[in-house]
C-alpha positions as CSV (number, residue, x, y, z in Angstrom):
1,L,-23.4,28.2,-14.6
2,L,-23.6,24.7,-16.0
3,G,-19.8,24.2,-16.3
4,T,-19.4,25.2,-12.5
5,L,-22.3,22.7,-11.6
6,A,-20.6,19.9,-13.8
7,L,-17.2,20.5,-12.3
8,V,-18.7,20.4,-8.7
9,L,-20.5,17.2,-9.6
10,V,-17.5,15.5,-11.0
11,G,-15.2,16.7,-8.1
12,A,-17.9,15.1,-5.7
13,W,-18.1,11.8,-7.6
14,L,-14.1,11.6,-7.8
15,A,-13.9,12.1,-3.9
16,W,-16.5,9.4,-3.3
17,V,-14.8,7.0,-5.6
18,M,-11.3,7.8,-4.3
19,G,-12.6,7.3,-0.8
20,R,-14.1,4.0,-1.5
21,Q,-11.0,2.7,-3.2
22,G,-9.0,3.8,-0.3
23,R,-11.1,2.1,2.1
24,A,-10.8,-1.2,0.2
25,I,-7.0,-1.4,0.7
26,S,-6.2,-4.2,3.3
27,W,-3.2,-6.6,3.9
28,G,-2.5,-9.6,6.1
29,E,0.7,-10.9,7.2
30,L,0.7,-14.7,7.0
31,D,3.3,-17.3,8.1
32,E,5.1,-17.5,4.7
33,E,3.8,-14.4,2.9
34,I,2.3,-11.0,3.0
35,V,-1.1,-10.5,1.0
36,I,-2.1,-7.3,-0.3
37,R,-5.7,-6.8,-1.5
38,K,-6.8,-3.3,-3.1
39,G,-9.8,-2.1,-5.0
40,R,-13.4,-2.4,-5.3
41,L,-14.0,-1.8,-8.9
42,F,-10.8,-3.0,-10.2
43,R,-9.6,-5.7,-7.8
44,S,-6.0,-6.9,-7.2
45,L,-4.7,-9.5,-4.8
46,V,-0.7,-9.5,-4.4
47,S,0.9,-12.4,-2.6
48,V,4.6,-11.8,-1.8
49,P,6.6,-14.5,-0.1
50,Y,8.9,-13.1,2.5
51,G,11.9,-14.9,1.0
52,R,11.5,-13.0,-2.0
53,L,11.7,-9.5,-0.3
54,Q,14.5,-7.6,-1.3
55,Y,13.9,-4.3,0.5
56,V,11.0,-2.4,1.9
57,D,10.7,1.3,1.5
58,I,8.8,4.0,3.2
59,Q,7.7,7.0,1.0
60,S,6.1,10.3,2.2
61,G,5.8,13.5,0.5
62,P,5.3,16.8,1.7
63,L,1.4,16.6,1.9
64,A,1.6,13.1,3.3
65,R,3.9,14.2,6.1
66,A,1.5,17.1,6.8
67,H,-1.1,14.6,7.4
68,G,1.2,11.9,9.1
69,I,1.0,9.3,6.6
70,A,3.1,7.4,4.5
71,S,3.4,4.7,1.8
72,C,5.0,1.4,2.3
73,E,6.5,-0.2,-0.9
74,I,7.4,-3.7,-1.0
75,H,10.2,-4.7,-3.6
76,T,11.4,-7.8,-4.9
77,A,13.6,-8.9,-8.0
78,S,10.6,-8.8,-10.2
79,P,8.7,-5.4,-10.6
80,E,5.4,-7.2,-11.0
81,S,5.6,-9.0,-7.8
82,G,5.9,-6.4,-5.5
83,G,3.2,-4.2,-3.9
84,S,2.6,-1.0,-1.9
85,L,0.4,0.1,0.9
86,P,-0.5,3.9,0.6
87,G,-1.9,5.9,3.3
88,L,-0.7,4.2,6.5
89,P,0.1,6.3,9.8
90,V,3.9,6.8,9.8
91,A,4.5,4.8,13.0
92,E,2.6,1.8,11.5
93,A,4.4,1.9,8.2
94,E,7.7,2.0,10.0
95,A,6.5,-1.0,12.2
96,L,5.5,-2.9,9.2
97,R,8.9,-2.0,7.6
98,G,10.6,-3.7,10.6
99,R,8.5,-6.8,10.7
100,L,8.6,-7.5,7.0
101,A,12.6,-6.9,6.8
102,A,13.1,-9.1,9.9
103,R,10.7,-11.9,8.4
104,G,12.5,-11.6,4.9
105,E,16.0,-12.0,6.6
106,A,14.8,-15.0,8.3
107,Q,13.0,-16.7,5.4
108,R,16.3,-16.0,3.3
109,A,18.5,-17.5,6.0
110,G,16.3,-20.6,6.2
111,L,16.7,-21.3,2.1
């Protein structure tokens, strides 16, 4: 009985933490770069200049596809300088991918 209660409490706490962490993901498309902010407890801020973008990937597993969400992965030459935006609606992820790819091409053409 105590083991079951502990398991339920830990599960509820994990669901609460994961929900807060998920809502703490945001991004902004600036003139020269995309800025990704994540986390409430452990915060990170990633700034990726459009000129450094190599490609933008959209990933969606079976469970994510069933819920209509995808993850947008931003890749650069350096693995540390890329970023990801998980949990986006598929249409929004595809639109973001198109915008980032176009801005990356425009920035590289201007270099």
